[in-house]
C-alpha positions in Angstrom: -5.2 16.0 -6.4 -2.3 14.3 -4.8 0.9 13.2 -6.6 3.6 10.7 -5.7 6.9 10.4 -7.5 9.0 7.2 -7.0 12.6 7.7 -8.3 14.9 4.7 -8.8 18.7 5.4 -9.2 21.2 2.8 -10.5 18.2 0.7 -11.6 18.6 0.1 -15.3 17.9 -3.6 -14.9 14.7 -2.8 -12.9 13.4 -0.6 -15.8 14.4 -3.3 -18.3 12.1 -5.7 -16.4 9.3 -3.2 -15.9 9.2 -2.5 -19.7 8.2 -6.2 -20.2 5.4 -6.1 -17.5 3.3 -3.1 -18.6 0.0 -5.0 -18.4 0.7 -6.1 -14.8 1.6 -2.6 -13.7 -1.4 -1.1 -15.5 -3.8 -3.5 -13.7 -2.5 -2.8 -10.2 -2.1 1.0 -10.5 -5.2 1.9 -12.5 -7.5 0.1 -10.0 -6.4 2.3 -7.1 -9.4 4.2 -5.7 -9.3 7.8 -7.0 -6.7 7.0 -9.7 -6.2 9.8 -12.2 -2.9 9.1 -14.0 0.4 7.3 -14.2 3.6 7.8 -16.1 6.8 5.8 -16.0 9.9 7.4 -17.3 13.2 5.8 -18.1 16.4 7.7 -17.5 20.0 6.9 -18.2 20.5 5.5 -14.6 17.0 4.0 -13.9 13.9 6.1 -14.0 10.9 7.3 -12.1 7.1 7.0 -11.9 4.5 9.6 -11.3 1.1 8.6 -9.9 -1.8 11.1 -9.5 -4.9 10.3 -7.5 -7.8 12.3 -6.1 -6.5 12.1 -2.5 -3.4 11.1 -0.5 -5.1 7.8 0.4 -5.0 6.8 -3.2 -1.2 7.5 -3.6 -0.6 5.8 -0.3 -2.4 2.7 -1.7 -0.4 3.0 -5.0 2.9 3.0 -3.0 1.8 -0.1 -1.1 0.8 -1.9 -4.3 3.9 -0.9 -6.2 6.2 -2.1 -3.3 4.3 -5.4 -3.0 4.4 -6.0 -6.7 8.1 -5.3 -6.9 8.8 -7.5 -3.9 6.9 -10.4 -5.5 8.0 -10.0 -9.1 11.5 -8.5 -9.4 14.7 -10.3 -8.5 16.2 -9.0 -5.4 19.5 -8.0 -7.1 17.5 -5.6 -9.4 15.7 -3.8 -6.5 17.0 -0.5 -5.2 14.9 1.4 -2.7 12.9 4.2 -4.3 13.3 7.8 -3.3 9.6 8.9 -2.8 8.4 12.5 -3.0 4.7 13.5 -2.7 2.5 16.4 -2.4 -0.7 18.2 -3.3 -1.1 19.5 -6.8 -0.7 23.3 -7.1 -1.2 23.6 -10.9 -2.2 21.0 -13.5 -2.4 21.6 -17.3 -3.2 18.8 -19.6 -3.1 18.9 -23.4 -6.4 18.5 -25.1 -6.9 15.0 -26.2 -9.9 15.3 -28.4 -9.6 14.8 -32.1 -10.5 17.6 -34.5 -12.3 17.2 -37.7 -10.4 18.6 -40.7 -12.1 21.5 -42.4 
């Protein structure tokens, strides 16, 4: 799997706007070929997103879609360039999500 992290500093207003547009963001990111997961995290100065796809081509497409969506939907004064980090997954542990029947 390939992961990309987009970090936005001094971007509190950007994350305020993003919080109101979850459905839009879900639609453009989850339809990326090979999509596996997405998290967006707010910090005291902005936040970051983490996208996981089967291959680098998927995270490249998610970067392209995210940049395009921001360009079209976010006021210019709220946009700060993202710091982008990416790489192949070395380890991945996920919590079990199945429900258990009480005994």
